[in-house]
VMD Tcl script that draws the C-alpha trace (Angstrom):
set ca {
  {-7.06 6.07 -14.25}
  {-3.92 5.25 -12.34}
  {-3.66 4.61 -8.63}
  {-0.10 4.72 -7.38}
  {0.78 2.69 -4.27}
  {3.43 4.38 -2.12}
  {3.65 1.59 0.44}
  {7.39 1.12 -0.08}
  {7.93 4.81 0.70}
  {6.01 4.55 3.98}
  {7.83 1.36 4.92}
  {11.16 3.13 4.40}
  {10.04 6.17 6.40}
  {9.00 3.94 9.30}
  {12.09 1.73 8.95}
  {9.95 -1.39 8.74}
  {10.44 -4.39 6.49}
  {7.58 -5.67 4.36}
  {7.68 -9.11 5.96}
  {7.26 -7.55 9.41}
  {4.25 -5.51 8.25}
  {2.70 -8.55 6.59}
  {3.00 -10.50 9.84}
  {1.52 -7.64 11.88}
  {-1.52 -7.15 9.62}
  {-2.13 -10.85 9.06}
  {-1.58 -11.26 5.32}
  {1.00 -13.22 3.40}
  {4.22 -11.62 2.26}
  {3.22 -12.46 -1.31}
  {-0.08 -10.57 -1.02}
  {1.66 -7.57 0.50}
  {4.17 -7.68 -2.35}
  {1.35 -7.65 -4.91}
  {-0.10 -4.58 -3.22}
  {3.27 -2.88 -2.78}
  {4.20 -3.35 -6.44}
  {0.90 -1.93 -7.70}
  {-0.37 -5.20 -9.17}
  {-3.40 -5.50 -6.84}
  {-6.83 -5.04 -8.39}
  {-8.43 -4.24 -5.02}
  {-7.58 -3.76 -1.37}
  {-9.87 -4.50 1.56}
  {-10.59 -1.51 3.74}
  {-9.74 -3.60 6.81}
  {-6.31 -4.29 5.29}
  {-5.81 -0.61 4.50}
  {-6.87 0.27 8.03}
  {-4.38 -2.21 9.51}
  {-1.57 -0.88 7.30}
  {-2.33 2.70 8.36}
  {-2.47 1.66 12.03}
  {0.87 -0.11 11.99}
  {2.64 2.52 9.86}
  {0.97 5.41 11.74}
  {-0.16 7.09 8.54}
  {-3.23 8.09 6.56}
  {-4.62 6.27 3.48}
  {-3.56 9.25 1.38}
  {0.04 8.61 2.40}
  {-0.19 5.21 0.71}
  {-2.61 5.74 -2.18}
  {-2.20 8.42 -4.84}
  {-4.47 9.11 -7.81}
  {-2.80 10.23 -11.04}
  {-5.21 10.79 -13.93}
  {-4.37 9.31 -17.32}
  {-3.65 11.76 -20.09}
  {-6.39 11.92 -22.69}
  {-5.33 10.94 -26.18}
  {-6.73 13.12 -28.93}
}
mol new
graphics top color blue
foreach p $ca { graphics top sphere $p radius 0.5 }
foreach p [lrange $ca 0 end-1] q [lrange $ca 1 end] { graphics top cylinder $p $q radius 0.2 }
display resetview
């Protein structure tokens, strides 16, 4: 299972810098970077809600599911 994080795409579309978003949603720039680069193991729904609020988007604009290919 692969979840792709498209946060950098939404930041670019909204012309917002990651450090500005981190400040607005109340998390560190380092934690936002971990999420943005797809290294996060989990994301709080309150954090996702805040991101969607400040970027005026839906969770599906940020998160994308891409199934792994089955090896035979």
